[in-house]
Backbone atoms as SQL, in Angstrom:
CREATE TABLE atoms (id INTEGER PRIMARY KEY, chain TEXT, resi INTEGER, resn TEXT, atom TEXT, x REAL, y REAL, z REAL);
INSERT INTO atoms VALUES
  (1, 'A', 1, 'MET', 'N', -6.061, 1.282, -7.539),
  (2, 'A', 1, 'MET', 'CA', -5.783, -0.118, -7.319),
  (3, 'A', 1, 'MET', 'C', -5.349, -0.783, -8.622),
  (4, 'A', 2, 'ARG', 'N', -5.941, -0.340, -9.707),
  (5, 'A', 2, 'ARG', 'CA', -5.640, -0.927, -11.014),
  (6, 'A', 2, 'ARG', 'C', -4.156, -0.764, -11.357),
  (7, 'A', 3, 'ARG', 'N', -3.545, 0.352, -10.982),
  (8, 'A', 3, 'ARG', 'CA', -2.128, 0.581, -11.272),
  (9, 'A', 3, 'ARG', 'C', -1.214, 0.032, -10.192),
  (10, 'A', 4, 'LEU', 'N', -1.663, 0.039, -8.954),
  (11, 'A', 4, 'LEU', 'CA', -0.788, -0.357, -7.858),
  (12, 'A', 4, 'LEU', 'C', -0.644, -1.867, -7.695),
  (13, 'A', 5, 'ILE', 'N', -1.680, -2.628, -8.005),
  (14, 'A', 5, 'ILE', 'CA', -1.594, -4.087, -7.838),
  (15, 'A', 5, 'ILE', 'C', -0.488, -4.684, -8.717),
  (16, 'A', 6, 'PRO', 'N', -0.430, -4.358, -10.013),
  (17, 'A', 6, 'PRO', 'CA', 0.675, -4.905, -10.827),
  (18, 'A', 6, 'PRO', 'C', 2.046, -4.430, -10.340),
  (19, 'A', 7, 'TRP', 'N', 2.131, -3.189, -9.898),
  (20, 'A', 7, 'TRP', 'CA', 3.393, -2.670, -9.385),
  (21, 'A', 7, 'TRP', 'C', 3.810, -3.437, -8.130),
  (22, 'A', 8, 'LEU', 'N', 2.880, -3.660, -7.211),
  (23, 'A', 8, 'LEU', 'CA', 3.169, -4.394, -5.986),
  (24, 'A', 8, 'LEU', 'C', 3.596, -5.823, -6.313),
  (25, 'A', 9, 'ASP', 'N', 2.931, -6.452, -7.260),
  (26, 'A', 9, 'ASP', 'CA', 3.325, -7.800, -7.689),
  (27, 'A', 9, 'ASP', 'C', 4.743, -7.801, -8.268),
  (28, 'A', 10, 'GLY', 'N', 5.094, -6.756, -9.001),
  (29, 'A', 10, 'GLY', 'CA', 6.397, -6.682, -9.643),
  (30, 'A', 10, 'GLY', 'C', 7.562, -6.511, -8.682),
  (31, 'A', 11, 'ILE', 'N', 7.321, -5.925, -7.520),
  (32, 'A', 11, 'ILE', 'CA', 8.429, -5.724, -6.578),
  (33, 'A', 11, 'ILE', 'C', 8.617, -6.899, -5.627),
  (34, 'A', 12, 'GLN', 'N', 7.766, -7.912, -5.708),
  (35, 'A', 12, 'GLN', 'CA', 7.867, -9.062, -4.816),
  (36, 'A', 12, 'GLN', 'C', 9.173, -9.832, -5.011),
  (37, 'A', 13, 'GLN', 'N', 9.807, -9.651, -6.160),
  (38, 'A', 13, 'GLN', 'CA', 11.052, -10.375, -6.446),
  (39, 'A', 13, 'GLN', 'C', 12.251, -9.812, -5.693),
  (40, 'A', 14, 'PHE', 'N', 12.122, -8.622, -5.135),
  (41, 'A', 14, 'PHE', 'CA', 13.227, -7.984, -4.424),
  (42, 'A', 14, 'PHE', 'C', 13.164, -8.327, -2.939),
  (43, 'A', 15, 'PRO', 'N', 14.318, -8.590, -2.312),
  (44, 'A', 15, 'PRO', 'CA', 14.307, -8.983, -0.899),
  (45, 'A', 15, 'PRO', 'C', 13.856, -7.861, 0.035),
  (46, 'A', 16, 'LYS', 'N', 14.201, -6.619, -0.275),
  (47, 'A', 16, 'LYS', 'CA', 13.807, -5.482, 0.561),
  (48, 'A', 16, 'LYS', 'C', 13.425, -4.314, -0.334),
  (49, 'A', 17, 'VAL', 'N', 12.344, -3.654, 0.008),
  (50, 'A', 17, 'VAL', 'CA', 11.882, -2.501, -0.754),
  (51, 'A', 17, 'VAL', 'C', 11.433, -1.443, 0.235),
  (52, 'A', 18, 'ILE', 'N', 11.813, -0.216, 0.003),
  (53, 'A', 18, 'ILE', 'CA', 11.321, 0.904, 0.804),
  (54, 'A', 18, 'ILE', 'C', 10.391, 1.708, -0.091),
  (55, 'A', 19, 'ILE', 'N', 9.178, 1.926, 0.386),
  (56, 'A', 19, 'ILE', 'CA', 8.172, 2.650, -0.377),
  (57, 'A', 19, 'ILE', 'C', 7.822, 3.914, 0.395),
  (58, 'A', 20, 'VAL', 'N', 7.887, 5.048, -0.266),
  (59, 'A', 20, 'VAL', 'CA', 7.479, 6.320, 0.314),
  (60, 'A', 20, 'VAL', 'C', 6.331, 6.829, -0.539),
  (61, 'A', 21, 'SER', 'N', 5.219, 7.161, 0.111),
  (62, 'A', 21, 'SER', 'CA', 4.060, 7.573, -0.681),
  (63, 'A', 21, 'SER', 'C', 3.237, 8.623, 0.059),
  (64, 'A', 22, 'HIS', 'N', 2.287, 9.153, -0.650),
  (65, 'A', 22, 'HIS', 'CA', 1.315, 10.071, -0.065),
  (66, 'A', 22, 'HIS', 'C', 0.197, 9.253, 0.575),
  (67, 'A', 23, 'GLY', 'N', -0.670, 9.921, 1.316),
  (68, 'A', 23, 'GLY', 'CA', -1.710, 9.256, 2.087),
  (69, 'A', 23, 'GLY', 'C', -2.605, 8.316, 1.311),
  (70, 'A', 24, 'LEU', 'N', -3.166, 8.767, 0.202),
  (71, 'A', 24, 'LEU', 'CA', -4.098, 7.926, -0.552),
  (72, 'A', 24, 'LEU', 'C', -3.402, 6.690, -1.108),
  (73, 'A', 25, 'THR', 'N', -2.228, 6.885, -1.678),
  (74, 'A', 25, 'THR', 'CA', -1.479, 5.743, -2.216),
  (75, 'A', 25, 'THR', 'C', -1.104, 4.775, -1.102),
  (76, 'A', 26, 'GLY', 'N', -0.713, 5.311, 0.038),
  (77, 'A', 26, 'GLY', 'CA', -0.384, 4.464, 1.184),
  (78, 'A', 26, 'GLY', 'C', -1.568, 3.641, 1.650),
  (79, 'A', 27, 'ARG', 'N', -2.740, 4.243, 1.684),
  (80, 'A', 27, 'ARG', 'CA', -3.952, 3.504, 2.060),
  (81, 'A', 27, 'ARG', 'C', -4.205, 2.351, 1.089),
  (82, 'A', 28, 'ILE', 'N', -4.147, 2.670, -0.194),
  (83, 'A', 28, 'ILE', 'CA', -4.420, 1.643, -1.206),
  (84, 'A', 28, 'ILE', 'C', -3.385, 0.524, -1.132),
  (85, 'A', 29, 'LEU', 'N', -2.101, 0.872, -1.029),
  (86, 'A', 29, 'LEU', 'CA', -1.065, -0.161, -0.947),
  (87, 'A', 29, 'LEU', 'C', -1.253, -1.053, 0.273),
  (88, 'A', 30, 'ARG', 'N', -1.512, -0.448, 1.416),
  (89, 'A', 30, 'ARG', 'CA', -1.728, -1.253, 2.624),
  (90, 'A', 30, 'ARG', 'C', -2.969, -2.111, 2.486),
  (91, 'A', 31, 'GLY', 'N', -4.010, -1.568, 1.867),
  (92, 'A', 31, 'GLY', 'CA', -5.236, -2.329, 1.668),
  (93, 'A', 31, 'GLY', 'C', -5.042, -3.515, 0.741),
  (94, 'A', 32, 'VAL', 'N', -4.346, -3.299, -0.369),
  (95, 'A', 32, 'VAL', 'CA', -4.068, -4.389, -1.311),
  (96, 'A', 32, 'VAL', 'C', -3.232, -5.463, -0.627),
  (97, 'A', 33, 'TYR', 'N', -2.189, -5.036, 0.065),
  (98, 'A', 33, 'TYR', 'CA', -1.297, -5.978, 0.737),
  (99, 'A', 33, 'TYR', 'C', -2.039, -6.775, 1.809),
  (100, 'A', 34, 'ALA', 'N', -3.012, -6.136, 2.482),
  (101, 'A', 34, 'ALA', 'CA', -3.775, -6.799, 3.542),
  (102, 'A', 34, 'ALA', 'C', -5.001, -7.543, 3.021),
  (103, 'A', 35, 'GLY', 'N', -5.264, -7.453, 1.707),
  (104, 'A', 35, 'GLY', 'CA', -6.405, -8.151, 1.142),
  (105, 'A', 35, 'GLY', 'C', -7.742, -7.463, 1.400),
  (106, 'A', 36, 'LEU', 'N', -7.716, -6.151, 1.636),
  (107, 'A', 36, 'LEU', 'CA', -8.939, -5.400, 1.875),
  (108, 'A', 36, 'LEU', 'C', -9.561, -4.970, 0.551),
  (109, 'A', 37, 'ASN', 'N', -10.866, -4.750, 0.554),
  (110, 'A', 37, 'ASN', 'CA', -11.486, -4.195, -0.644),
  (111, 'A', 37, 'ASN', 'C', -11.274, -2.680, -0.648),
  (112, 'A', 38, 'LYS', 'N', -11.641, -2.036, -1.738),
  (113, 'A', 38, 'LYS', 'CA', -11.367, -0.611, -1.907),
  (114, 'A', 38, 'LYS', 'C', -11.995, 0.230, -0.799),
  (115, 'A', 39, 'GLU', 'N', -13.219, -0.050, -0.444),
  (116, 'A', 39, 'GLU', 'CA', -13.913, 0.728, 0.580),
  (117, 'A', 39, 'GLU', 'C', -13.216, 0.614, 1.935),
  (118, 'A', 40, 'GLU', 'N', -12.762, -0.597, 2.276),
  (119, 'A', 40, 'GLU', 'CA', -12.054, -0.805, 3.543),
  (120, 'A', 40, 'GLU', 'C', -10.700, -0.102, 3.529),
  (121, 'A', 41, 'ALA', 'N', -10.006, -0.183, 2.406),
  (122, 'A', 41, 'ALA', 'CA', -8.692, 0.446, 2.297),
  (123, 'A', 41, 'ALA', 'C', -8.782, 1.960, 2.458),
  (124, 'A', 42, 'LEU', 'N', -9.812, 2.555, 1.885),
  (125, 'A', 42, 'LEU', 'CA', -9.951, 4.006, 1.960),
  (126, 'A', 42, 'LEU', 'C', -10.284, 4.493, 3.364),
  (127, 'A', 43, 'LYS', 'N', -10.711, 3.610, 4.244),
  (128, 'A', 43, 'LYS', 'CA', -11.021, 3.973, 5.626),
  (129, 'A', 43, 'LYS', 'C', -9.813, 3.853, 6.556),
  (130, 'A', 44, 'LEU', 'N', -8.692, 3.339, 6.052),
  (131, 'A', 44, 'LEU', 'CA', -7.504, 3.195, 6.884),
  (132, 'A', 44, 'LEU', 'C', -6.994, 4.563, 7.323),
  (133, 'A', 45, 'GLU', 'N', -6.477, 4.617, 8.539),
  (134, 'A', 45, 'GLU', 'CA', -5.921, 5.848, 9.072),
  (135, 'A', 45, 'GLU', 'C', -4.657, 6.235, 8.318),
  (136, 'A', 46, 'VAL', 'N', -4.424, 7.517, 8.182),
  (137, 'A', 46, 'VAL', 'CA', -3.210, 8.023, 7.536),
  (138, 'A', 46, 'VAL', 'C', -2.424, 8.805, 8.568),
  (139, 'A', 47, 'SER', 'N', -1.417, 8.177, 9.129),
  (140, 'A', 47, 'SER', 'CA', -0.533, 8.845, 10.076),
  (141, 'A', 47, 'SER', 'C', 0.629, 9.451, 9.312),
  (142, 'A', 48, 'GLN', 'N', 1.179, 10.534, 9.836),
  (143, 'A', 48, 'GLN', 'CA', 2.266, 11.236, 9.163),
  (144, 'A', 48, 'GLN', 'C', 3.645, 10.829, 9.667),
  (145, 'A', 49, 'ASP', 'N', 3.678, 10.022, 10.706),
  (146, 'A', 49, 'ASP', 'CA', 4.970, 9.711, 11.326),
  (147, 'A', 49, 'ASP', 'C', 5.088, 8.220, 11.633),
  (148, 'A', 50, 'ILE', 'N', 4.817, 7.391, 10.645),
  (149, 'A', 50, 'ILE', 'CA', 4.776, 5.950, 10.905),
  (150, 'A', 50, 'ILE', 'C', 5.445, 5.168, 9.782),
  (151, 'A', 51, 'LEU', 'N', 6.008, 4.034, 10.120),
  (152, 'A', 51, 'LEU', 'CA', 6.579, 3.098, 9.154),
  (153, 'A', 51, 'LEU', 'C', 5.797, 1.801, 9.244),
  (154, 'A', 52, 'PHE', 'N', 5.584, 1.150, 8.125),
  (155, 'A', 52, 'PHE', 'CA', 4.912, -0.150, 8.097),
  (156, 'A', 52, 'PHE', 'C', 5.900, -1.183, 7.619),
  (157, 'A', 53, 'LYS', 'N', 5.867, -2.349, 8.239),
  (158, 'A', 53, 'LYS', 'CA', 6.761, -3.424, 7.836),
  (159, 'A', 53, 'LYS', 'C', 5.919, -4.629, 7.479);
């Protein structure tokens, strides 16, 4: 989370961004974006065939 939060803040200036990541990074990114704490983010499901908008 310490590395991803500043990165996520930095890409907010772009109108469209496509992010491809592995399961753990995807959980953390979705959790940060949704305002979840670390424990909640780590419990998110990791699907292999899904896109998030």
